[in-house]
N, C-alpha and C positions, 0 to 999 in steps of 0.2 A: 504494500500500500504506500502511495506517495503521501508524505506528510506536508500539507500545504497550509500556510497561514500568512497573514499580511505582516509585513515588517512594521515595527513601531518607530522606525527612524523618522517618520514624518511627524511634525508637531502640529496637533490639531487644537483649535480654539473652540471649546464647547464646555458647557457645564451641565451636570445632571439636573433634571427638573426638580425644583425645590420642594414642591408639595409631596410627591411620592417618596422622595429621599427622606424627608422629615418623618413621614408616616411609617417608614421601615422600622422605626424604634417605638411605635405606638404601643401602649399597654394592651390594646385589644388585638388579639390574634387575627380575626377576620380583616381588620384594617391593615395589618402588616402584609397579609396575603394579597389584598387588593393593590396595595402600593407596589408590591413586587411585580404583579401582573402588569400594572400600568407602566412601570419602569421598563419592563421587557418590551412592551408594545412600542414605547417611545424609542428604545435603543434599536429596534429593528428598522426604524426609519432614519437613523443616524449612525449607521453601523460602525464604521471605522473609528471615528472620534469617540463614540459611546463606549466601544470596547476598551480604548485606552483609558478613559476616565473611570469606567467600572473597575478595571484592573487596579488603578491607583487607589480608589476608595476601598477595595478589598484588602489593601495593605495598610492604609493610613487612617481610616475612619476610627474615631474614638470608641464608638459603640460596637461591641462584638456582633450584635444582631445585624447592624448595617453592613459590617464586613462580610458576614456569612451570606446575607441575601444579595449583596452585590456580586459575590462570587457565584451564587446560584444563577443569577441573571446572565452573567458572563458565560457560565457553562452552557446555558440554553442557546446562546448565540453561537458558541463554538460547535454545539451539536448541529445547529442549522448548517454550518459550514461543512461539517463532516458528511451530512446527508447529500451534499451536492456532488461529491466525488465518488468515483467508483463506476461500476457497470450497472446498466439497467436490469430490472428483474420484473417478471410478470407473475410468476407463482402458479404454474400448472405442471402436471405430468401429462404426457401425450403419447399417442401412437400415430404412425403414418398410414394413410389409406389413399386409395384412388377413388374419386367420386365424380359424379356429374353435377355441375354447378349451373343453376339457372342462367340463361343468357350466353352460355359457352357451349358450342357444339362438340367440343372435344373433352373427354375426361381429363382431370388434372390431379396432381398430388395435393392432398390436404392433410390437416392435422386434426385428429380427434382428441378432445379434452377428456382424459380419464380421471383426473383429480384436480380440484381447485383448492389450493392451499389456503387455509383460513388466514384472514388479516393480511392479504396481499393485494397487489394492484388488480389481479384477475377477479378476486371476489368483490372488491370495491366497485369494479366496472360492471359487474353483473354477468360475467362469463359463467356458463353453466356446464355441468357434467354432460358429456356427449355432444356438445357443440362442435361443429366442424369449422376450423379456421381455414378459409379458402384463399386468403390474401392478407398482406400487410401493406397498407397504403395502396400504391399502384403495383406492388410486387405480387406476382403469382408464380406458382411452381409447376413446371411441366415434367420435370425429371424426378428421380428418386433422391433420397437423402434430405428430404425437406425438414426433418426434425433438427438436424445439425445446422442447416442453413437458417432456419427460423431462430434457433437459440443464439447463433453467432450474431445475427442481425440485432436481436434484442439487446445483447451485451454491448454492442457498439454504441447504443444510446446512453446518455447520462440519466441518472435518477431524476424524476419529475418531468421527464420528457413526455409529451402527449403523442400517442400514436393512434392510428385508426386500423382496427382489424375488420376484415370482411368475414362475417360469421354466418354460417348456414345452420338454422335452427328450425326443426319441424318443417323443412321444405321451404322456409322463407329466408331470403338473403338480406342481411342487415349490416349496417356500419356500427361498430362498437368502439367508442373512444376510451382509451386506457391511459391513465397517467402512471408511468412506470415507477416502481419503487427502487430502492438500492439493493443490489444483489447481496444477500447475507452470506456470512461465512459458511462454508460447507454446503452451499446450496445444491450441490450435485449429490449429496448424501442420499442413498436410497432408503435409509431408515430415518428420514426427516422427522416423522411424527414421534417415533420412539425416542428420539434424542432431542426433543424440543427444549427441554430444560438446559441441556448442555449447550445447545446452539444459542440460547438466550444469554447464558453466562459468557460465552465466547464473544458475542456481539457487545455485551456490556464492557467486557475487558478491552475490546478494541476501542470503544468510545472513551473509556477511562485513559487509555494510553495516548489517544489523540489529544485529549484535553491536557494531560500532563506535559506532553511535548510542546503543546501550544504555550503553556505557562512557562516552560523552560526557555522557549525562544524569546518570550517577552522579557524574561529576567536577564538574558544574555546581553553583554555589551554590544552595541551596534557599531 
């Protein structure tokens, strides 16, 4: 995995919004939670300077609650960055078939969906068991090896890329828009369901490592 982060060599002129910053140390827990959410929403609109200032507050703020919550907001921003890198992922298991597709006089290679992995791009887009994927955008397949071609094409996209699948369901051809996820660790593991806990732990470890290295880069002399 490539570790990517912005350099802090550039000096930004910005201040964290005063009200949510002050409310981070409120005696009321719900108020502190709202303030953290407001600060995160603001920071996503002022990304680079906000990250620098949050990093500074996570070190120098007098109140430990403010330091901790600024670090939590910073972690969420770095997680956003982490999600942008890597390969696209749709979340299905598949078989290759030859099928007749409406509007095409010649049979073509298609993909039959034999499993939709929970909580993936495929499930969120509404892809269903036994759907036939007949094309990806303007791409269709006339020869064999379609599963490999499809998988490689999906992996060439970045996470959060929107693609359009041509899907044949119950004899009806439809366009299905899918927003790709980030390809998880060990995505090719045949025992995905049985090892779900292990996969989640590995993904968390990868996120933790990314954040730790991001912090180390910020601490390093420029």
